[in-house]
C-alpha positions in Angstrom: 52.3 -25.8 -45.8 52.1 -22.0 -45.9 48.5 -22.2 -47.2 47.6 -24.6 -44.3 49.0 -22.2 -41.7 47.1 -19.3 -43.2 43.9 -21.3 -43.1 44.4 -22.3 -39.5 45.1 -18.7 -38.6 41.9 -17.5 -40.3 39.7 -20.3 -39.0 40.8 -20.9 -35.4 38.3 -18.5 -33.9 35.3 -19.9 -35.7 36.5 -23.5 -35.1 36.9 -23.0 -31.3 33.6 -21.2 -31.1 31.7 -24.0 -32.8 33.5 -26.6 -30.5 32.2 -24.7 -27.4 28.6 -24.8 -28.6 28.9 -28.4 -30.0 29.5 -30.1 -26.7 26.3 -29.0 -24.8 24.3 -29.5 -28.0 25.8 -32.9 -28.7 25.1 -34.0 -25.1 21.5 -32.6 -25.1 20.6 -34.1 -28.5 22.0 -37.5 -27.6 19.8 -37.5 -24.5 16.8 -36.4 -26.7 17.6 -39.3 -29.0 17.5 -41.8 -26.1 21.2 -42.4 -26.2 24.0 -42.0 -23.7 25.4 -38.4 -23.6 28.9 -39.7 -24.5 27.4 -41.1 -27.8 26.6 -37.5 -28.8 30.3 -36.4 -28.2 31.6 -39.5 -30.1 29.2 -38.5 -33.0 30.3 -34.9 -33.0 34.0 -36.0 -33.1 34.0 -38.8 -35.7 31.1 -37.8 -38.0 32.3 -34.2 -37.8 35.9 -35.1 -38.7 35.1 -37.4 -41.6 32.5 -35.1 -43.1 35.0 -32.2 -42.8 37.7 -34.2 -44.6 35.7 -35.9 -47.3 32.6 -33.7 -47.7 31.9 -31.2 -50.5 31.2 -28.1 -48.4 33.8 -26.0 -46.7 31.3 -24.8 -44.1 28.9 -27.6 -43.0 29.2 -28.8 -39.4 28.1 -32.4 -39.1 26.9 -34.0 -35.9 23.8 -34.9 -33.9 20.8 -32.8 -34.8 17.2 -32.1 -33.8 15.9 -33.2 -37.2 16.9 -36.8 -36.6 16.4 -37.0 -32.8 12.6 -37.7 -33.0 13.1 -40.7 -35.3 16.1 -42.0 -33.3 14.3 -41.6 -30.0 11.3 -43.5 -31.2 13.6 -46.3 -32.5 15.6 -46.4 -29.2 12.4 -46.6 -27.2 11.1 -49.5 -29.3 14.3 -51.5 -29.9 16.8 -50.2 -27.3 19.5 -47.6 -27.4 22.2 -50.3 -27.8 21.0 -50.8 -31.4 21.5 -47.1 -32.4 25.2 -47.6 -33.6 24.0 -50.4 -36.0 21.1 -48.2 -37.1 23.7 -45.5 -37.9 25.9 -47.9 -39.9 22.9 -49.1 -42.0 21.8 -45.5 -42.6 25.4 -44.7 -43.7 25.3 -47.6 -46.1 22.0 -46.4 -47.5 23.4 -42.9 -48.0 26.3 -44.5 -50.0 23.9 -46.4 -52.1 22.0 -43.2 -52.7 25.4 -41.6 -53.7 26.1 -44.4 -56.2 22.6 -44.2 -57.9 22.7 -40.3 -57.6 19.5 -40.3 -55.6 20.1 -36.6 -54.6 18.9 -35.6 -58.0 15.4 -37.0 -57.2 15.0 -35.5 -53.7 13.0 -32.6 -55.3 10.1 -35.1 -55.4 9.7 -34.5 -51.7 7.7 -31.2 -51.5 8.8 -28.5 -49.1 5.5 -28.7 -47.3 6.3 -32.3 -46.2 9.7 -31.3 -45.0 8.4 -28.3 -43.1 5.6 -30.5 -41.6 8.1 -33.2 -40.6 10.4 -30.5 -39.0 7.4 -29.1 -37.1 6.5 -32.5 -35.9 10.0 -33.3 -34.8 10.2 -29.9 -33.0 7.1 -30.9 -31.0 8.6 -34.3 -30.2 11.7 -32.7 -28.9 9.8 -30.1 -26.9 7.2 -32.4 -25.5 9.8 -35.0 -24.8 11.4 -32.7 -22.2 8.3 -32.6 -20.0 9.8 -34.9 -17.3 13.1 -32.9 -17.2 11.4 -29.5 -17.3 8.9 -30.3 -14.6 11.2 -32.5 -12.4 9.0 -35.6 -12.8 10.8 -38.8 -11.7 10.1 -42.5 -11.9 7.5 -42.1 -14.7 6.5 -45.2 -16.6 7.7 -45.4 -20.2 5.5 -46.6 -23.0 6.3 -47.6 -26.6 4.2 -44.7 -28.0 5.5 -41.1 -27.8 2.0 -39.7 -27.3 1.4 -42.2 -24.4 4.5 -41.0 -22.7 3.3 -37.4 -23.0 -0.1 -38.3 -21.5 1.7 -40.3 -18.7 3.7 -37.1 -17.8 0.6 -35.0 -17.8 -1.1 -37.5 -15.5 1.7 -36.8 -12.9 1.6 -33.0 -13.0 0.6 -33.1 -9.3 4.3 -34.2 -8.7 5.8 -31.2 -10.4 9.0 -29.7 -8.8 8.5 -25.9 -8.9 12.2 -25.3 -8.4 13.0 -27.4 -11.5 10.3 -25.8 -13.5 11.4 -22.3 -12.5 15.0 -23.2 -13.5 13.8 -24.5 -16.9 11.8 -21.3 -17.6 14.6 -19.0 -16.5 17.2 -20.7 -18.7 14.8 -20.9 -21.7 14.1 -17.2 -21.4 17.8 -16.6 -21.1 18.5 -18.5 -24.3 15.8 -16.5 -26.2 17.2 -13.2 -24.8 20.7 -14.2 -25.9 19.5 -14.9 -29.4 17.8 -11.5 -29.6 20.8 -9.6 -28.2 23.7 -11.3 -30.1 24.4 -14.1 -32.5 28.2 -13.9 -32.0 28.1 -15.5 -28.5 26.0 -18.7 -28.4 23.6 -18.6 -25.5 23.8 -22.4 -25.0 27.5 -22.2 -24.4 27.2 -19.5 -21.7 24.1 -20.9 -20.0 25.5 -24.4 -20.0 28.4 -23.1 -18.0 26.0 -21.3 -15.6 24.0 -24.5 -15.3 27.0 -26.5 -14.4 27.9 -24.1 -11.7 24.3 -24.2 -10.4 24.2 -28.0 -10.5 27.4 -28.2 -8.6 26.1 -25.8 -5.9 23.0 -28.0 -5.7 24.9 -31.3 -5.5 27.3 -29.9 -2.8 24.2 -28.6 -0.8 25.6 -25.1 -0.9 22.2 -23.8 -2.0 19.0 -24.7 -0.3 17.2 -26.3 -3.3 18.0 -29.6 -5.1 18.1 -30.1 -8.8 18.3 -33.4 -10.7 21.5 -33.4 -12.8 22.8 -35.3 -15.8 25.1 -37.3 -13.5 22.1 -38.6 -11.5 20.6 -40.1 -14.7 23.8 -41.1 -16.5 26.4 -42.2 -13.9 29.3 -42.8 -16.3 30.3 -39.6 -18.2 34.0 -40.4 -18.6 35.4 -39.4 -22.0 36.5 -42.0 -24.6 37.0 -41.8 -28.3 34.8 -44.8 -29.0 32.5 -47.3 -27.4 32.4 -50.9 -28.6 29.1 -51.0 -30.4 26.5 -53.7 -30.4 26.3 -54.8 -34.0 23.3 -57.0 -33.9 21.5 -56.8 -37.3 17.8 -57.2 -38.0 15.6 -56.3 -41.0 13.2 -54.2 -39.0 15.8 -51.4 -38.8 15.7 -50.9 -42.6 12.6 -48.7 -42.7 13.9 -46.4 -40.0 17.5 -46.3 -41.4 16.1 -45.4 -44.8 14.2 -42.4 -43.4 17.2 -41.4 -41.3 19.3 -41.5 -44.5 16.8 -39.5 -46.5 16.4 -36.8 -43.8 20.2 -36.7 -43.3 20.8 -36.1 -47.0 18.1 -33.5 -47.3 19.2 -31.6 -44.2 22.9 -31.7 -45.2 22.3 -30.5 -48.8 19.9 -27.8 -47.5 22.5 -26.6 -45.0 25.2 -26.6 -47.7 23.0 -24.6 -50.0 22.2 -22.0 -47.4 25.9 -21.8 -46.6 26.6 -21.2 -50.2 24.2 -18.3 -50.2 25.9 -16.8 -47.1 29.4 -17.1 -48.4 28.8 -16.8 -52.2 30.5 -20.1 -52.8 29.4 -23.4 -54.3 29.6 -26.8 -52.6 30.2 -30.1 -54.4 26.8 -31.9 -53.9 28.1 -35.4 -54.9 31.1 -35.2 -52.5 28.9 -33.9 -49.7 26.6 -37.0 -49.9 29.7 -39.3 -50.1 31.2 -37.7 -47.1 28.0 -37.9 -45.1 27.6 -41.6 -45.8 31.1 -42.5 -44.7 30.8 -40.1 -41.7 27.7 -42.1 -40.5 29.4 -45.4 -41.0 32.4 -44.4 -39.0 30.2 -42.8 -36.3 28.3 -46.1 -35.9 31.5 -48.1 -35.7 32.7 -45.8 -33.0 29.5 -46.2 -31.0 27.9 -43.0 -32.1 24.4 -42.1 -33.4 23.2 -40.8 -36.8 24.5 -37.5 -37.9 23.7 -34.8 -40.4 24.7 -31.2 -41.1 23.5 -28.8 -38.4 22.3 -25.5 -39.9 22.6 -23.6 -36.7 26.2 -24.7 -36.1 27.0 -24.2 -39.8 25.6 -20.6 -39.6 27.6 -19.9 -36.4 30.7 -21.3 -38.2 30.3 -18.8 -41.0 29.3 -15.8 -38.9 32.4 -16.2 -36.7 34.7 -16.0 -39.7 35.1 -19.5 -41.2 36.6 -19.5 -44.7 37.7 -23.2 -45.1 36.9 -26.7 -44.0 39.8 -26.3 -41.6 37.4 -24.6 -39.3 35.3 -27.8 -38.9 38.4 -29.8 -38.3 39.6 -27.3 -35.6 36.1 -27.6 -34.0 36.5 -31.3 -33.7 39.9 -31.0 -32.2 38.4 -28.5 -29.7 35.6 -30.9 -28.8 38.2 -33.6 -28.1 40.4 -31.4 -25.9 37.5 -29.9 -24.0 35.9 -33.3 -23.5 39.2 -34.9 -22.4 39.7 -32.4 -19.6 36.2 -31.0 -18.8 33.5 -33.6 -19.8 33.3 -34.8 -16.2 32.0 -31.4 -15.1 29.0 -31.8 -17.4 27.6 -34.3 -15.0 26.6 -31.3 -12.9 24.4 -29.7 -15.6 20.8 -29.8 -14.4 18.3 -31.8 -16.5 16.1 -28.7 -16.5 18.9 -26.8 -18.3 19.2 -29.6 -20.8 15.4 -29.4 -21.3 15.7 -25.6 -21.8 18.4 -26.1 -24.5 16.4 -28.7 -26.3 13.2 -26.7 -26.2 15.2 -23.8 -27.6 16.5 -26.0 -30.4 12.9 -27.1 -31.1 11.8 -23.5 -31.3 14.7 -22.6 -33.7 13.7 -25.5 -36.0 10.4 -23.9 -36.8 10.7 -20.9 -39.1 7.5 -18.9 -39.3 8.2 -17.5 -42.7 7.8 -20.9 -44.4 4.3 -21.3 -43.0 3.4 -17.7 -43.8 4.4 -18.4 -47.4 2.5 -21.6 -47.6 -0.6 -20.0 -46.1 -0.5 -17.0 -48.5 0.4 -18.9 -51.7 -0.3 -22.6 -51.3 -2.9 -23.3 -48.6 -3.0 -27.0 -49.7 0.7 -27.3 -48.8 0.0 -25.5 -45.5 -2.5 -28.1 -44.5 -0.3 -31.0 -45.7 2.4 -29.6 -43.5 0.1 -29.6 -40.4 -1.1 -33.1 -41.3 2.5 -34.5 -41.6 3.3 -32.8 -38.2 0.3 -34.3 -36.6 1.0 -37.9 -37.8 4.7 -37.5 -36.9 3.8 -36.7 -33.3 0.8 -38.9 -32.8 1.7 -42.0 -34.9 5.3 -42.1 -36.1 7.8 -39.9 -38.0 8.3 -42.4 -40.7 4.6 -42.8 -41.4 4.3 -39.0 -41.3 6.8 -38.5 -44.2 5.4 -41.4 -46.2 1.8 -40.2 -46.0 2.9 -36.7 -46.7 4.7 -37.6 -49.9 1.9 -39.9 -51.0 -0.8 -37.2 -50.5 1.3 -34.6 -52.2 1.9 -36.9 -55.1 -1.8 -37.6 -55.5 -2.6 -33.9 -55.4 0.1 -33.2 -58.0 -1.3 -36.0 -60.2 -4.8 -34.6 -59.8 -3.6 -31.1 -60.9 -1.8 -32.2 -64.0 -4.5 -34.7 -64.9 -6.8 -31.9 -66.0 -4.7 -31.4 -69.2 -3.3 -27.9 -69.7 -4.2 -26.3 -73.0 -4.3 -23.0 -74.9 -6.7 -22.3 -77.7 -7.4 -19.5 -80.2 -10.7 -19.0 -82.0 -10.2 -17.6 -85.6 -12.4 -16.2 -88.3 -11.3 -16.3 -91.9 -11.6 -12.5 -92.5 -10.7 -11.3 -88.9 -8.0 -13.7 -87.6 -8.1 -14.3 -83.9 -11.4 -13.4 -82.2 -11.1 -15.1 -78.8 -8.6 -16.8 -76.6 -8.6 -19.3 -73.7 -6.0 -21.2 -71.7 -5.6 -23.3 -68.5 -7.4 -26.5 -67.5 -11.1 -25.4 -67.8 -12.8 -24.1 -70.9 -14.6 -20.8 -70.6 -17.8 -20.2 -72.5 -17.0 -19.0 -76.1 -19.6 -16.4 -77.0 -18.8 -16.0 -80.7 -18.6 -18.9 -83.1 -15.4 -19.1 -85.2 -14.3 -20.8 -88.3 -11.0 -22.3 -87.1 -10.0 -23.5 -83.7 -6.3 -23.7 -82.9 -5.9 -26.0 -79.9 -2.5 -26.2 -78.3 -1.6 -29.1 -75.9 0.7 -27.9 -73.1 3.3 -29.9 -71.1 2.7 -33.6 -71.1 0.3 -35.7 -73.1 0.3 -39.0 -71.3 -1.7 -41.5 -69.3 -2.2 -39.0 -66.5 -3.9 -36.2 -68.4 -4.8 -37.6 -71.9 -8.5 -38.4 -70.9 -9.0 -34.7 -69.9 -8.2 -33.7 -73.5 -10.3 -36.4 -75.0 -13.3 -35.5 -72.9 -12.9 -31.8 -73.8 -13.4 -32.7 -77.5 -16.2 -35.3 -76.8 -18.3 -32.8 -74.9 -17.4 -29.4 -76.3 -15.5 -27.7 -79.2 -18.2 -28.6 -81.7 -18.8 -25.2 -83.3 -15.8 -25.0 -85.7 -15.4 -26.1 -89.3 -11.7 -26.7 -88.9 -9.6 -27.7 -85.8 -5.8 -27.4 -85.7 -4.2 -29.6 -83.1 -0.9 -27.9 -82.1 1.7 -30.1 -80.4 4.6 -27.5 -80.2 4.2 -27.3 -76.4 4.2 -31.1 -75.8 7.6 -32.0 -74.2 6.6 -35.6 -73.4 4.2 -38.0 -75.0 3.7 -41.7 -74.2 1.6 -44.5 -75.8 -1.5 -43.4 -73.9 -1.0 -39.9 -75.3 -0.7 -41.3 -78.8 -3.9 -43.3 -78.4 -5.7 -40.2 -77.0 -4.6 -38.1 -80.0 -5.9 -40.7 -82.4 -9.2 -40.8 -80.4 -9.5 -37.0 -80.6 -8.8 -37.1 -84.4 -11.5 -39.7 -84.9 -14.0 -37.8 -82.7 -13.4 -34.6 -84.7 -13.7 -36.3 -88.0 -16.8 -38.2 -87.0 -18.6 -34.8 -86.5 -17.6 -33.7 -90.0 -15.0 -31.3 -88.9 -11.6 -31.1 -90.6 -8.6 -31.8 -88.4 -5.0 -30.6 -89.0 -1.8 -31.3 -87.0 0.9 -28.7 -86.6 4.1 -27.9 -84.6 5.1 -31.4 -83.8 8.3 -31.6 -81.8 10.9 -34.1 -82.8 10.4 -36.1 -79.5 6.7 -36.5 -80.3 7.2 -37.0 -84.0 9.3 -40.2 -83.6 6.5 -41.9 -81.5 3.7 -40.7 -83.8 5.4 -42.0 -86.9 5.6 -45.4 -85.3 2.3 -45.7 -83.5 -0.3 -43.1 -84.6 -2.8 -44.1 -87.3 -4.3 -40.7 -87.1 -1.0 -39.0 -87.8 -0.3 -41.3 -90.8 -3.7 -40.6 -92.2 -3.4 -36.9 -92.0 0.1 -37.0 -93.3 -1.1 -38.8 -96.4 -3.7 -36.0 -96.9 -1.2 -33.3 -96.6 -2.7 -32.0 -93.3 0.4 -32.0 -91.2 2.4 -28.7 -91.0 5.6 -27.7 -89.3 4.1 -24.4 -88.1 0.6 -23.3 -87.1 1.0 -20.2 -89.3 1.3 -22.5 -92.3 -1.8 -24.4 -91.3 -3.8 -21.1 -90.9 -2.6 -19.9 -94.2 -3.6 -23.2 -95.8 -7.1 -22.6 -94.5 -7.2 -18.9 -95.6 -7.2 -17.3 -92.2 -6.0 -13.7 -91.9 -2.8 -13.8 -89.8 -1.7 -10.9 -87.7 2.1 -10.4 -87.7 2.5 -11.0 -83.9 -0.5 -13.1 -83.3 1.4 -16.4 -82.9 4.5 -17.7 -81.3 5.9 -20.5 -83.3 
């Protein structure tokens, strides 16, 4: 009990600060997701509470986020906002299945370029999705395609409300200035309050201009802990739910990892995935929308002094109390202010340093990120991720298919006279007596042909060739067949072939399947170390010329 009191004392400031910023963000992100604003509050309460109690991080704040809003909005537009709670439940179940099969171990298969591209695309979806609110456009026809909706808004630019647009610009600039001046006081919290006052003055006709408010779009903003969800199930939601689950896991683990770096702690990855799954199921049952860890709110939680998960629990209690007594006032917040908050969120989602790094060190990844962003915006977020992963996988396979190698050219009386490594043979100017060819990495169906072709078209100048397998950490049946083919090719030219440095993993398969290995073994041409093979051939060996 004493420890609990101490934790409450240490974390009450951070918890209350997070609760103040969570309400305007939950409302804004729910609107961006095509849901009722109250669904955002419900998500912040239930998903936030369950994740805080059951999760593996002491610092993550879970709730509605921008990373998911693009996917959710597209789904709500196509299938109706009433189906979002069921989508949330299905996503939660998929996360639990991912927990059971330990899927989080395999998420490294999704390259950072795809994640950054998806995030950029979602940022554009959030930003461009605010055109109607930011410009004061009303009664605009809605289409199934996001891009069609953007073009529809552009077609009605002649109906722009300059007062609304001016309000949007002023509040957006205010948010950017707040971020530059201080990170301790969240700009969204302060400017949401200013917006509520401005919206009230507009509704009461105290000021001469009129602003469209949240209450004019959503008439019922009364607080309740849950809404009875529509639980109609259909198979079409599986694809979207799977992507929601995937992004939720990635965002949550990334946020927890960054929090670890800020606090010099270590979260429990398995518990964090479990807590996230249950949090989404409970959120859906309560009528909420999909949730994941929010990096901005998590960072704020840490920067304002959080030391324990009690901070997240206090923030949920704060959201409940504030919503219970003050949610009704949020009906006065202008839609232009909500647009400014959401565009600010979109800007914060895109970190320039990631794209600078990709441009400098991995231009292919940079263009993949742009491609994923384009498909996410123009076609569909789900398609964007799938195509990005597929293209990245094909590029990766192409890179490793060249067959990495290392070779040393030796003369009997001189030892090593030339060296080469990589995936492309350079021109060897001086003929040698012995070629030491080292396979690197994998020897399998993906890259075995590259090694075979290298011996079929080149490497014909040497009397003896030592095939070194010390660097092979994986070999399959195609690799074994390729090795036999290489041995046959070398021997057919009248060159002597020797094997050396075979690891235990490779040895087991070679003993069972390789006719070339068995033939060389019978001849005494298989050695544990390359140095032994070179000595057998009479090559001068320098003391530090080889790493065994």
